[in-house]
N, C-alpha and C positions, 0 to 999 in steps of 0.2 A: 810756430809755437806761441801759445798764449803767455804773456808776461807773467812771471811768478810761478810758472809750472815747471816741473822737472822734465828734461828731455826723455823721450821714449827710448827704452833699451831695444836692442835688436830682437830679443825674445818677445817683447811686447808687440813690436811691429809684425813679426811672423804670426803670432797668435791673432792679432787684429785682422790680418789678411785671411786667415783660416775662418774666422768668425764671419767675415764678409762673404766668403765663398759659400759657406753653409746656408746662407739665406736663399740661394738659388735652388730651384727644384730639380730633381733628377729622376729619370725613369726607374721603376723598381727593378731589382736584379732579376735577370731571366726574362725580361720583356724588351721587345723592340719591334718596330713595324706595325704596331697596333695601339689602339687607345686603351689605357688601363683605367678601369672604371673608378678605382679608389685613388687615382692620381688626379686630384681636382685642381681647378684654377685656370687662369688664362694662359699659363705656360704650357698646358697640355699640347703635345705634338706627337707626330709619328715620324719614323725614320725609314719608311718603306721606299722613299725616293732614292736612297743610297744603296739599297739592297735589291738584288734581282728577284723577281717573282718566281715562285716554284709551285708547280701543280701538286695535287695530292696523289697522283698515280705513282706506282713504283717506277715506271719508265721515266716520268718527268723528274723524279728525285735522283735517279741514277744519272740521267743526262746532265742535270745541274751539277752534281758532285764531280762528274768527269770533266766538265768544262772548267770548274773552279780549280780542280787539280792540275789541269794543263797550264792554267795561268800561274799557278803557284809553284810549278815544277815538281809536283808530287807524282810519283809513278803509281797510277791507280789501275788496277786490273780486276774487272768483274768477270768471274768465271762460273761455270755451271755447277761444280760440286767440289767436295773436299779433295778428291783425287786429282782434279785439274789444278787446284790450289797448290798441292804439294809438288806437282810437276813444275809449276811456275816458280815456286820457291827454290827448288833444286836448280832450275835454270839460272836464276839470279846468283845463287851461291857459286855455281861453276863459272859463270861469266866474271864474277868479281874475285874469285879465288879465295873464298872464305876458308879460314883455318880453324877458328874457334868462335862459338856463338854464346850469347847470354840470353837467358829466358827465365820464365817462371812457370810453375806447375798449373796447368789446366788440361782438360782432356785434349783440346785442340793443339796447344803448344807442345804437349808431351808427344803427341803423334807426329807433329811436324818435325820436331827436333830429332825424334827417333828415326824418321825417314832420311834426314840429312846425314846421319851417321857421323857427326862431327863432335869433338869435345865440347861440352856444354857447361857453362857456369850457371847454376840455378840460384836465383836471388831470394828464394822464400825463407831460407834459414840463416840468413846473414852471409856476407861475402867480403872478399878483399877488394877494396876499391882499385888498387893497382891491377889486379887480375881483370876486373871489369873493363878497365881502360885498354887492356890488351886484346879485347874481343873485337872482332870485325863487325859484328851486328848485334843489336838488341831486338829480340822478337817478343812481341806482347800481343795480348788481345786488347779490347777496348770496351767502353760502355755504349758509345753511339758514334755514328757518322752523320755530320750535318750537311745536308745537300746544298743549302743556300750559300755556304761560305767555304765548302771543302775542308771542314774542320773535323779533327778527331777528338772526341771527348773521352778521357780516361781518368781514373782515380788511382790512388796508391794501392787499392785492393785489386783492381782489375789490370793495372799496368805493371805489376811486378815490383812495386815500390817506387821510390822517387827518382832513382838514377838510371833505371833500365832504358828509358826513352830519351836519356840526355847524354850519357857518357860515350857509348859506342858511336862510331862515325856514320853508321847506317841504322835507321830504325825501321823495322818491318812490323806492320800491324795486320793481324789476321782477324777477319770479321765475318759476320753472317749478314745476309741481305735484310733480315728482320731488324737489324740495328740501324738501318738508314732512316733518318727522320728529316722532316722538311726544314726546320729551323732551330735556333737555340732555345726558344720557349718549349718546344717539343722535347728537346734533349734534357732540359731541366726537369720537365715533368716526368720523363723516364727515370732520371736519377732519384727524384722524390718517391716515385712508386717503388723503386728497387731498395732504397736505403731508409726510407721513412725519416725519422729524426736522428738516425745514427749515421750521419754522413761521414765518409772517410776523412782522414786528416789532410788529404790533398786532392784537389780536383784541378785538372789542367786542360786547356784547349790548345791543340796543336794544329796550326794552320800553315802547312807547307814546311819545308826544311828550314833549319835555323838560318837566319840571314841578317845582314846589316847593309845599310847604304850611307853610313856616316861619313865616309871619306869620298869627297867629290861626287856624291850621289851615285857611286858605282856599286851595283849589287854584288855582294859577296856571300856565297852560301857556306854554311858551316861555321859561322862566326862564334856562336855561343852554344852550340850543340850539334846534332847530326847534320851533315851536309847532304844526306840523302834520306828521303822518306818514301817508303813503298807501302801501299795499301792493297792487300789481296782480300777480296770479298767474294764469298761463294753463296750460291742459292741453297 
């Protein structure tokens, strides 16, 4: 401290560190693994060295998503059609002994929940949180599947609100093969095309079941959300 000056308060120290951190450049949101033309300066870099390469073909994208899902402990099932998807869903429900499900209204979820024949809590018009917590599974659709990282992209509009993918102990995602994209930039482009400037109030990236390794680096599933994640994708 310079003689004659007042000592810095804790608030000033924190703000000073924030100002210092803001001097560093960061990649633009929605970009990774490539050079962004309007991100100038010597700090320009790419992150492809940390992310697996994914081909542009449908087969390459599905193989990458399946591999990432296995590593993440996501139950990923790519099936031929909607009928097979429903059979897989009913098989999981029987195996786990589902009694009550939560979902939101779309053509696909309406059909799936109707075929299950179980009491269903619909989230579209408001719901009791305690009732949601009593459901065995939350069934939703999504906006995109990201092959490179095994990530599910959904929003508050396509995911049935903010809690459907979080409160029940098992989250099941129903998807179409056309929603499989190569990487996050492609997913953000898809969202931009779909919503324009009217983005939903929430966008979330789900990469595997909820987990933590805080205690002695031991992986525990279901720490802050569903301990099971199933993705059923049909052609």
